[in-house]
N, C-alpha and C positions, 0 to 999 in steps of 0.2 A: 582620239578620246575626247578632247575638248569639245570638238564640234559635236560628238555623239552626246555629250552631256548636256551641251547647249540646246540641241534638238529636243532630247528628253524633258529638259526643264520648261521649254516653251509649249510642249505638248500638255504636260501636266498643268500648267498655268491656263492654257486654252481650256482643258478639261474642266477645270475649277470655275473658269468663267462662265462656261455652258452650264454647269450646275446651279450656279448662283443665279443665272437668267431664268432656268427652269423654275428654281424656288420662288423667284420674284413672280413668274407667270402664274404659279400656283396660287399665289398670296392675291394677286389681281383678280383671278377667278373667284376666289372665296368672297373677296370684297364684293364684286359684282352679284354674286348670289345672295349677298346679305341685303344690298341694296334693293335687289328684286323681293326678298320676303318682307322687307319694310313696306314695299308698295302694296303687297298682299294684306298686311295689317291695316294699311290706310284703306284698302278696298272693303275690308271687313265692317268698317265704320258706316259704309252704306245702310247696313241692316238696322243698327239703332236709329239711323237718320230717318230711314222710311217709316220704322215703328213710332217715332216720336211724332211724324207728320200725321199718321193714321189716328193717332190718339188725340192730337189738336183737332182734326176734323170732326171727329165723332163727338168729342167733349163740346166743341163750339157749335156745331150745327145739329146735333141730336138733342144734347142735354142743356144747350144755352149757358156753358159754363166753361169758357175758354181757360185754357192751362195758363199759369205763370211763367213757365219755363222753356215751352216748346220753340219759341222764336229765337232765343240765344242759343239753347241746345243745337238748334238747326245750323247756325252759322258757325258754331264752334266745330261741330262735326263735319260740315262741309269745308271749312278751312283746313281742318286737320288731313281730311282725304285728300286734298291737292297738295298740301305740304309734304306728306309722307310719299307722294307719287312723283314729285319732280326729278328726283334723281334717276329712278328708272326710266321715266320719259325720255331723259338725255340718254340714258343706255341704248335705248332702241332707236333713237333718232326720231322721237315723237314730237318735238318741239316745232313750232312754226318756223319755217325757214324758206327763203327764196333762192331757188337753185338753177335759176335760167341761165346764170352766167358760169356758175361752178360745174355745170354738166358740160360745158363746152371746154373747160380749162384742163390742161395736163394734171396728172396725178400729183406732181411733187408742188406744182402752185396750190392745188387745193389743200394738200397737206399743210403748207406754210400758212394759209388763209386761216384754217381751223386751228393750227397752233397758236397763232396770235389771238384769235378770238378766243379760246380757251384760257389764255393767260389773263386776258382783261376780264372775262367773265368769272375766272377764279378769284381774283383781287375783288372784285364786287361782291360776290357770294361770301367770300370769308369775312370781308368787311360787314356784311348784312349779319352774319351769323354772329359775330362778336357784339354787335348792337343788341340783336334780340337775346343773346345771352345776358348782357346787362340789364335789359329790360326786364328778363325773366326773373333776375336775381332781386331786382328793385321792388318788382311787385310781389314777390314772395316775402320779402323782408316787410314791406308796408301793409300787406294785406289788401292791396288796391281791387276795387271791384269794378264790375262793367258800368253800373250806373245806367242801364238801358231797359231795365224791366224791374218789376216787382220782385223777381227771384233774386236779381242783383248778384250774381256769383263772383267768386275770386277770379282774377285774371290769370294767375301765374301757371295753372296748368295748360291752358292755351298757349301762353308765351313759350313754355317749355316745349310744347309740341313744335312750335314754329322754329325755335331755335335748332332743335332736332333735326326738322326737315332739311333746313339749310346746311346743317352740317353734312348730312348724307348727299346732298345736292354737291357740296364742295369736295367730298370725297370721290363722287364719280367724275366730275371735272377733272380732277387729278389723274385719274385712271385713263381718261379719255386723252388727256394731254400726253401721258407717258406713252400710250400705245401709238399715237400719231407721230411723236418724236421719233420712236423706234422703227416705224415704217418708212420715215424719211431717211434716217441714217442707213438703214438696209436696203434701201431702194426699191420697197415694196409698194404695192398699188394701194391708193386710197380706197377707203372701205365707204361705200355709200349705204347709208341706212335708210330705211322707208317705214320707220314706226312700226305699228302692230304687224304690218304686212311682212315684214322682214323677220320679225318675231315668228310669226306662223310658219315661215319657210324654212325655218332652222330643223 
């Protein structure tokens, strides 16, 4: 009876563990879907960017009356476009990397290399997020402006986007770190990502 009770208790414990793992995996999938949609929002910024450039060209060369805002609007939108996409770029393996040696290494060695890389990258990105958040709060409090043009807009909206972009980047790094540690523990193969080509092949 004691042996049967012990087996039953371990089975229940194992079942609870499996349920928790599945819940965590669903949470990670939802997180990655959110990171992906954030990048889509960033991609939509290309529309006002293109329109602002068209307005500037027409105003400058047709009416000889260049705008006061197009230059700074362009770098605000371009910067925001990249900042909102860096998390998703990591998700699909789109960042620049040299894989000449890693292609020759065993999966477990690759997993260890990537885990160490994600730990150091995570520390740097979280530190950057913290600094950008402080910068956003400071510029919001002081109303600091760019001082780059006659338009001279306030800086805090762009700093807010920068901080948010690095937050999303940090979250995706943590997701990648967890997935690689899980693969190493379970003895699973290293997942090689090929940027947009891997995304298209899903």
